[in-house]
ROBA-840030 format. One line per field, with one value per residue (C-alpha): residue in one letter; x, z, y. Coordinates in steps of 0.1 Angstrom, whole numbers. Each point is the difference from the previous one (the first is absolute). Layout:
# residues N
aa <- (A, ...)
xx <- (X, ...)
zz <- (Z, ...)
yy <- (Y, ...)
This chain:
# residues 69
aa <- (M, T, D, H, Q, I, T, L, L, A, A, A, L, S, A, G, A, P, M, L, A, V, V, V, G, I, L, V, N, N, S, Q, I, G, S, I, R, E, D, I, R, E, I, R, R, D, L, K, D, L, V, A, K, V, G, A, M, D, V, E, L, G, K, L, M, D, K, V, K)
xx <- (-111, -28, -2, -29, 23, 28, -23, -12, 35, 10, -30, 7, 37, -9, -22, 20, 33, -12, -18, 30, 21, -25, 2, 37, -1, -24, 23, 30, -17, -13, 35, 13, -28, 10, 37, -12, -20, 30, 20, -27, 0, 37, -1, -27, 22, 29, -21, -12, 35, 9, -28, 9, 35, -10, -23, 30, 21, -28, 0, 39, -2, -27, 23, 29, -21, -13, 37, 7, -28)
zz <- (-162, 21, 38, -6, -20, 25, 27, -18, -9, 36, 11, -25, 10, 36, -4, -27, 19, 28, -22, -21, 33, 11, -34, -1, 37, -10, -29, 21, 28, -27, -12, 35, 7, -31, 11, 34, -16, -20, 31, 18, -30, 2, 38, -6, -28, 24, 28, -23, -10, 36, 10, -30, 13, 36, -14, -20, 31, 22, -26, 0, 38, 1, -23, 24, 30, -18, -5, 36, 12)
yy <- (434, 15, -3, -25, -23, 3, -10, -30, -12, 4, -19, -28, -1, 0, -30, -17, -1, -20, -24, -5, -6, -27, -17, -1, -13, -29, -9, -1, -20, -25, -6, -4, -25, -19, -2, -12, -28, -10, -2, -21, -23, -5, -7, -27, -16, 0, -15, -28, -8, -1, -23, -22, -3, -7, -27, -15, 2, -19, -27, -3, 0, -27, -22, 4, -8, -32, -10, 7, -23)
């Protein structure tokens, strides 16, 4: 391998390694964002369930208040 080829290989590696690190970082961040989105969806489902339960309690409390009157 000539000095010129070694220089070209070194240049390719010095440019390629950071680009590879950036691509890997993007992929990792994308998977983390997907996980965060799923967590948010789960929280929203839990909140909807909680609101429905509070609504049912409100209806039952209204019935009890009507009986008391």
